[in-house]
C-alpha positions, 0 to 999 in steps of 0.5 A: 828513395828510388834514386838512392836505390839506383845509385846503390845498384850502379856503385855495386856493379862498378865495385863488383866489376873492379874486384873481378879478374876479367880480360882487358877488352872486357874491362874496357867495355865495363869501364865505358859502361861505368862512365856512362853509369857515372853520368847517369848517377850525376843526373840522378843525383840532381834529381835526387837533390830536387826531390829532397828539396820537395820532400823538405818542403812537403815535410814542412807542410806536413808538420804544419798540418800535424800541428793544426790536427793536434789542436783539433783532435784534443776535442775528443778521446778518439782524436787523441788516440789517432794523434798518438798513433800518427805520431808513433807512425811518424817516429817509425818512418824516421826510424826506417829512414835511419835504417835505410841510410845505415844499410846504404853505408854498409852496402858500399863496403860489402861483397857481392853476397852481402850486397844482395842480402842488403839489397833485399833488406833495403827493398823490404825496408823501403816497402815498409816505409811506403806502407807506413806513409800510406797508413799515415795518409789514410789516417790524415784523411780520416781525421779531416773527415772527422773534423768536417763532421765536428764542424757540421755538428757544431753548426747544427747545434748552433742552428738549434740553439738559435731556433730555440732562442728565437722561439723563446722570444716569440713566445714571450712576446705573444704571452707578455700580457699574461705574465702577471697571471701565473705564466712564465717562459723559460729556456733550458736544456735546448727547449722552451718551457711555457708554464701556466699555473692552473689558476690561469687556465682552470677553475678549481677542481675543473678540467674546462679551460676558462676564457682567459686561459683559452686566449693565452693558448690561442696566442701561443698557437699562433706562434707555434703555427709559424714554427712547424719544426717544433714538437709540442709536449703538454704536461699536466701537474697537480699538487700533493692533495688527493682528489676529493671524494665524489670527484669524477677523477680517480686520482691526481694522475687522472686529473693531470692527464685530463687537463693536459688533454683539454689543452691539446684539444684547444691547440689542435682545435681552435688553434689549428695546430697539427695533431701529429706535432702535439703529445698530451701527458700527465705527471700527477703530483710527482714532478713538483717545482716546490716540494714543500707542503705549503699553500704557496708550493702547492699553487706553484705545482698546480700547473700546465707545462708546454715544452717546445723542442726543435726537431733534431733529425739532422743532428741524430742522422749525423750522430748515427753516421759512425761519428 
């Protein structure tokens, strides 16, 4: 664009000189200047040609980048908006370039006053073009940064899923001998759920874990001790039957909390787990597996659920970093 501007100024100078009434000697001097300017123009034309070739190459590269960016930004609404903005700016750049060529043509035909006016407009147009190009560069960098963050997010999610799957397999292997005693290990929502029916852990109406239940919990604690980046939530659950009159427990809330607390004591006591990793809670009768009022449903609902969740500090930090 700068070369075009120089060519225009040279031609205007020549046209202005030719169209003015000047003495012969002055004319010869101006003619000599014109020849020198003509030589400069040839040199600048060559440079302009080289720059045009480079511009074509860069435009081709830009088109490839825009396609790659287009494939990427379909993943999010924000990236779609960014692509539309970039396409709009690209159209505006083409429009400004067309205006530039049109004004260049008009410049060759105008008089000195019109020439000055067109030069001013040309400079303004060129400034606008450069500003648009700068904005597009900034937008491109923003999209590249967003792509890096998305890739990092996908890496962390994959890492978390791999950790959860490996944990689930380790827990299942450690507790394989208890599968026929009311114990299940499942993986869902990025967590591992170890469900132990009350009959495996507690005698009827009691909160004291029996020998077989304690063995299962200690086997589990060995796996959890090796996976220190796992948070542990112990949930106690009851059936819909009310506690018996004279029971030391006020209601099912009280019973479910006492049972989950007893499990925590074993895991953090003989199991030697860090107490900061473990949380005890009671859900009472309000989170049943089976809502039916049958003996089979009640048996399923009387349980302890140990919910194992990977720590997501890295993931939360990335999501909170203006993603």
